[in-house]
C-alpha positions in Angstrom: -71.1 112.7 59.7 -71.6 116.3 61.1 -74.0 118.8 59.5 -71.4 120.7 57.5 -69.8 117.6 56.1 -73.2 116.3 55.0 -73.9 119.4 53.0 -70.3 119.5 51.7 -70.9 116.0 50.3 -74.0 117.2 48.5 -72.7 120.5 47.1 -71.5 119.1 43.8 -75.0 117.7 42.9 -77.1 120.2 44.8 -78.1 122.3 41.7 -79.3 119.1 39.9 -81.4 118.1 42.9 -82.9 121.5 43.2 -84.2 121.4 39.7 -86.7 118.7 40.7 -88.4 121.1 43.2 -87.9 124.6 41.8 -91.2 125.2 40.1 -92.0 128.1 42.4 -88.5 129.6 42.7 -89.1 132.3 40.1 -92.2 133.4 42.0 -90.2 133.4 45.3 -87.5 135.6 43.6 -90.1 138.1 42.4 -91.6 138.3 45.9 -88.2 138.8 47.5 -87.3 141.6 45.2 -90.6 143.4 45.8 -90.6 142.9 49.6 -86.9 143.8 50.1 -86.5 146.7 47.7 -84.3 149.3 49.3 -83.5 147.3 52.4 -80.2 148.4 53.9 -78.8 145.0 55.1 -80.1 141.5 54.6 -78.7 138.2 55.9 -79.3 134.9 54.1 -79.1 131.7 56.0 -78.6 128.3 54.4 -77.9 130.0 51.1 -76.7 126.8 49.4 -75.3 127.5 46.0 -77.2 130.8 45.5 -80.7 130.0 44.3 -82.0 133.3 45.8 -78.8 135.3 46.5 -78.8 137.3 43.3 -82.5 138.3 43.8 -81.6 139.5 47.3 -78.7 141.5 45.9 -80.8 143.1 43.3 -83.2 144.4 46.0 -81.1 145.2 49.1 -78.1 147.5 49.4 -76.0 144.9 51.2 -76.3 141.1 51.7 -74.5 138.7 53.9 -74.9 135.2 52.4 -74.1 132.3 54.7 -74.2 128.5 54.8 -72.9 125.9 57.3 -71.0 124.1 54.5 -67.7 125.5 53.3 -68.1 123.8 50.0 -71.5 125.3 49.4 -70.1 128.8 50.3 -67.3 128.3 47.8 -69.7 127.4 45.0 -72.0 130.2 46.1 -69.2 132.8 46.0 -68.1 131.7 42.6 -71.6 131.8 41.2 -72.5 135.2 42.6 -69.2 137.0 42.0 -69.0 135.4 38.6 -72.3 137.1 37.7 -70.7 140.4 38.5 -72.6 141.0 41.7 -70.6 143.2 44.1 -72.8 143.9 47.1 -72.7 140.5 48.7 -70.4 139.2 51.4 -70.0 135.5 52.1 -69.4 133.6 55.3 -69.5 130.0 56.6 -71.6 129.9 59.7 -74.4 127.9 61.3 -77.8 129.3 61.7 -77.6 128.1 65.3 -74.7 130.5 66.0 -74.5 133.5 63.8 -71.3 135.5 64.1 -73.1 138.8 63.7 -74.1 141.7 66.0 -77.5 141.9 67.7 -80.1 143.9 65.7 -77.8 144.2 62.7 -80.2 143.3 59.8 -83.4 144.7 58.3 -84.4 141.2 57.1 -83.4 137.6 57.1 -84.0 135.0 54.4 -84.0 131.3 55.5 -85.2 129.5 52.4 -86.1 125.8 52.4 -84.0 125.1 55.5 -86.2 124.9 58.6 -87.4 121.4 57.7 -83.8 120.0 57.5 -82.7 121.5 60.8 -82.8 119.3 63.9 -83.4 122.4 66.1 -85.3 124.9 64.0 -86.6 126.8 67.0 -82.9 127.4 68.0 -82.2 128.9 64.6 -85.4 131.1 64.8 -84.2 132.5 68.1 -80.8 133.3 66.7 -82.4 135.0 63.6 -84.6 137.1 65.9 -81.5 138.3 67.8 -79.9 139.4 64.5 -82.9 141.4 63.3 -83.6 145.0 64.0 -86.8 145.9 65.8 -89.5 145.4 63.2 -87.2 143.4 61.0 -88.6 140.6 58.9 -87.9 136.9 58.6 -88.8 135.5 55.2 -88.8 131.7 55.3 -90.1 129.9 52.2 -90.3 126.3 53.4 -91.0 123.0 51.6 -94.2 121.4 53.0 -93.1 117.8 53.3 -96.3 117.1 55.3 -98.7 118.8 53.0 -100.6 115.6 52.4 -100.2 111.8 52.5 -98.5 111.6 49.1 -95.9 114.3 50.0 -95.2 112.6 53.3 -94.6 109.3 51.5 -92.3 111.1 48.9 -90.4 112.8 51.8 -89.8 109.5 53.6 -88.5 107.9 50.4 -86.2 110.8 49.8 -84.8 110.6 53.3 -84.3 106.9 52.9 -82.2 107.0 49.7 -80.2 110.3 50.1 -78.4 112.3 52.7 -81.2 114.9 52.4 -83.2 114.3 55.6 -86.4 116.1 56.5 -86.4 116.3 60.2 -89.8 118.0 60.2 -92.6 117.3 57.7 -94.5 120.6 58.0 -97.9 121.4 56.6 -98.8 125.1 56.6 -100.4 125.0 60.1 -97.5 123.3 61.8 -95.0 125.6 60.1 -96.9 128.6 61.4 -97.1 127.1 64.8 -93.3 126.6 64.9 -92.6 130.2 64.0 -95.3 131.7 66.3 -94.1 129.5 69.2 -90.6 130.9 68.6 -91.8 134.4 69.3 -92.8 135.7 65.9 -96.0 137.2 64.5 -96.7 135.7 61.1 -97.8 138.4 58.7 -98.0 136.3 55.5 -98.3 132.7 54.6 -98.9 131.7 51.0 -98.8 128.2 49.5 -96.9 127.9 46.2 -97.2 124.9 43.9 -94.5 122.2 43.2 -93.6 118.6 43.5 -93.2 119.6 47.2 -95.3 122.7 47.7 -93.6 125.7 49.4 -95.1 127.9 52.1 -93.9 131.5 51.5 -93.9 132.7 55.1 -93.1 136.2 56.4 -92.9 137.0 60.1 -91.7 139.6 62.5 -90.2 138.9 66.0 -92.5 140.1 68.8 -91.1 142.8 71.0 
């Protein structure tokens, strides 16, 4: 099963799954709104069904929300437009191949996605291409490798569901991935949860 079909199959139950791990989502939304207030244009990668899209829309003037799964994008579009939000565009696209111009965005959000990508460095390179000079990547990421207990939980999850963690990051290995991809990490904060989340902010190096 290809990547888009895997996430299509999960779309109908994705919101229920997220509730198990969303303890820090309100804190992430608050940080996004503070950091991106007044941003002209923001792209969201792996937007899912819109856990953070409305927070982006409340902060930025224009948002392009994307996901590799057409079914996710359909549910995302219905949820966001149904809430009366008018400054978000929607598109089906892979983080590995963004159908956007170079240097088009002030910021990019890639939330809880790097660990499920087979080639996260490829996605990070594509995000850097899409960002303006000095633009920011914000990548809150589940730390499946935070400790032995979380590693065991992650392996169990990958064994019994289509949700597969290709990388079990701890904070240090996540930072190393992003820095090796050509970014300077400016903020990395661990937030609590059944799987803790690293709230990471970085800027591509010139």
